[in-house]
Short mmCIF file of the C-alpha atoms (twelve columns), coordinates in Angstrom:
data_MODEL
# 
_entry.id   MODEL 
# 
loop_
_atom_site.group_PDB 
_atom_site.id 
_atom_site.type_symbol 
_atom_site.label_atom_id 
_atom_site.label_alt_id 
_atom_site.label_comp_id 
_atom_site.label_asym_id 
_atom_site.label_seq_id 
_atom_site.Cartn_x 
_atom_site.Cartn_y 
_atom_site.Cartn_z 
_atom_site.pdbx_PDB_model_num 
ATOM 1  C CA . MET A 1  -1.737  7.917   17.092  1 
ATOM 2  C CA . ASN A 2  0.913   8.418   14.118  1 
ATOM 3  C CA . GLU A 3  3.810   8.266   16.505  1 
ATOM 4  C CA . CYS A 4  2.590   4.617   18.292  1 
ATOM 5  C CA . GLN A 5  1.694   3.205   14.620  1 
ATOM 6  C CA . VAL A 6  4.945   4.189   13.941  1 
ATOM 7  C CA . ASN A 7  6.422   2.722   16.734  1 
ATOM 8  C CA . PHE A 8  4.954   -0.499  16.515  1 
ATOM 9  C CA . GLY A 9  4.883   -0.770  12.974  1 
ATOM 10 C CA . PHE A 10 1.585   -1.226  12.063  1 
ATOM 11 C CA . LEU A 11 0.022   0.714   8.728   1 
ATOM 12 C CA . PRO A 12 -2.909  2.968   8.780   1 
ATOM 13 C CA . ALA A 13 -6.071  1.262   7.891   1 
ATOM 14 C CA . LYS A 14 -6.279  2.491   4.043   1 
ATOM 15 C CA . TYR A 15 -2.947  1.638   3.512   1 
ATOM 16 C CA . GLN A 16 -3.718  -2.076  4.664   1 
ATOM 17 C CA . ILE A 17 -6.416  -2.060  2.996   1 
ATOM 18 C CA . PHE A 18 -4.673  -0.939  -0.549  1 
ATOM 19 C CA . ILE A 19 -2.066  -4.197  0.746   1 
ATOM 20 C CA . ARG A 20 -5.100  -6.699  1.266   1 
ATOM 21 C CA . THR A 21 -6.902  -5.124  -2.388  1 
ATOM 22 C CA . ALA A 22 -3.135  -6.297  -4.418  1 
ATOM 23 C CA . LYS A 23 -2.565  -9.294  -2.939  1 
ATOM 24 C CA . PHE A 24 -6.673  -10.141 -3.343  1 
ATOM 25 C CA . LEU A 25 -6.085  -8.688  -7.256  1 
ATOM 26 C CA . ARG A 26 -2.862  -11.139 -7.695  1 
ATOM 27 C CA . LYS A 27 -4.466  -14.151 -6.922  1 
ATOM 28 C CA . PHE A 28 -7.807  -12.895 -8.463  1 
ATOM 29 C CA . ILE A 29 -5.345  -12.222 -11.792 1 
ATOM 30 C CA . ALA A 30 -3.744  -15.608 -11.248 1 
ATOM 31 C CA . SER A 31 -7.244  -17.812 -10.883 1 
ATOM 32 C CA . GLU A 32 -8.118  -20.371 -13.722 1 
ATOM 33 C CA . ASN A 33 -11.624 -19.938 -12.573 1 
ATOM 34 C CA . SER A 34 -14.145 -19.297 -15.831 1 
ATOM 35 C CA . LEU A 35 -15.647 -16.098 -14.115 1 
ATOM 36 C CA . CYS A 36 -12.777 -14.913 -12.402 1 
ATOM 37 C CA . THR A 37 -11.168 -14.277 -16.437 1 
ATOM 38 C CA . LEU A 38 -14.176 -12.873 -17.643 1 
ATOM 39 C CA . PHE A 39 -13.299 -9.418  -15.278 1 
ATOM 40 C CA . VAL A 40 -9.525  -10.152 -16.017 1 
ATOM 41 C CA . SER A 41 -8.975  -6.809  -17.249 1 
ATOM 42 C CA . ASP A 42 -10.929 -4.924  -14.619 1 
ATOM 43 C CA . ALA A 43 -8.588  -6.095  -12.222 1 
ATOM 44 C CA . ARG A 44 -5.465  -5.926  -14.047 1 
ATOM 45 C CA . GLN A 45 -6.419  -2.080  -14.151 1 
ATOM 46 C CA . GLN A 46 -7.628  -1.512  -10.998 1 
ATOM 47 C CA . LEU A 47 -4.010  -2.935  -9.781  1 
ATOM 48 C CA . HIS A 48 -1.622  -1.100  -11.950 1 
ATOM 49 C CA . GLY A 49 -3.940  2.098   -10.365 1 
ATOM 50 C CA . ILE A 50 -2.767  0.933   -7.145  1 
ATOM 51 C CA . PHE A 51 0.370   0.915   -8.001  1 
ATOM 52 C CA . VAL A 52 1.000   3.494   -10.244 1 
ATOM 53 C CA . GLN A 53 0.182   5.450   -7.005  1 
ATOM 54 C CA . PHE A 54 3.245   4.873   -5.105  1 
ATOM 55 C CA . GLY A 55 5.257   3.939   -7.470  1 
ATOM 56 C CA . LYS A 56 5.690   3.930   -11.147 1 
ATOM 57 C CA . ASN A 57 8.227   0.397   -11.011 1 
ATOM 58 C CA . ILE A 58 6.028   -1.266  -8.819  1 
ATOM 59 C CA . GLN A 59 4.710   -4.075  -10.049 1 
ATOM 60 C CA . THR A 60 3.873   -6.936  -7.065  1 
ATOM 61 C CA . ALA A 61 2.381   -6.758  -3.408  1 
ATOM 62 C CA . CYS A 62 5.280   -6.843  -1.757  1 
ATOM 63 C CA . GLN A 63 6.264   -4.118  -3.054  1 
ATOM 64 C CA . LEU A 64 3.945   -1.966  -2.424  1 
ATOM 65 C CA . ARG A 65 4.143   -3.274  0.842   1 
ATOM 66 C CA . ASN A 66 7.830   -1.653  1.269   1 
ATOM 67 C CA . ALA A 67 6.725   1.074   -0.563  1 
ATOM 68 C CA . VAL A 68 3.818   2.319   1.304   1 
ATOM 69 C CA . TYR A 69 5.888   0.913   4.872   1 
ATOM 70 C CA . SER A 70 8.824   3.067   3.724   1 
ATOM 71 C CA . ASN A 71 5.984   6.551   2.923   1 
ATOM 72 C CA . PHE A 72 4.651   5.887   5.803   1 
ATOM 73 C CA . LEU A 73 7.505   6.241   7.932   1 
ATOM 74 C CA . ILE A 74 8.683   9.037   6.155   1 
ATOM 75 C CA . THR A 75 5.566   10.981  6.390   1 
ATOM 76 C CA . ASN A 76 5.085   10.287  10.175  1 
ATOM 77 C CA . VAL A 77 9.264   10.406  11.063  1 
ATOM 78 C CA . ARG A 78 9.226   14.490  9.065   1 
ATOM 79 C CA . PHE A 79 5.368   15.372  11.219  1 
ATOM 80 C CA . VAL A 80 7.726   14.121  14.256  1 
ATOM 81 C CA . ALA A 81 10.505  16.248  13.700  1 
ATOM 82 C CA . SER A 82 8.290   19.219  13.056  1 
ATOM 83 C CA . VAL A 83 6.537   18.762  16.295  1 
ATOM 84 C CA . ILE A 84 9.736   18.500  18.212  1 
ATOM 85 C CA . ASP A 85 10.491  21.191  16.691  1 
ATOM 86 C CA . ARG A 86 8.200   23.362  17.882  1 
ATOM 87 C CA . PHE A 87 8.590   22.236  21.810  1 
ATOM 88 C CA . SER A 88 12.661  22.741  21.444  1 
# 
């Protein structure tokens, strides 16, 4: 299944959730809604926690998406290479 996800460019659901959550939190933080402003600090902490999981220099959802995708590809290319080595 991982090989199909790599070949067709589909990230696993857990990674997609990280990216979508980051996009939501960015919009939430930027909102001028008075109710949202009450929770901006919590949203920033959650967003920072997501970014830190994938790299210390990540500041945007776009950078997060790129880091997640790169991490996924690198991990799965290594896995596929190890499987090929076993059967060679």
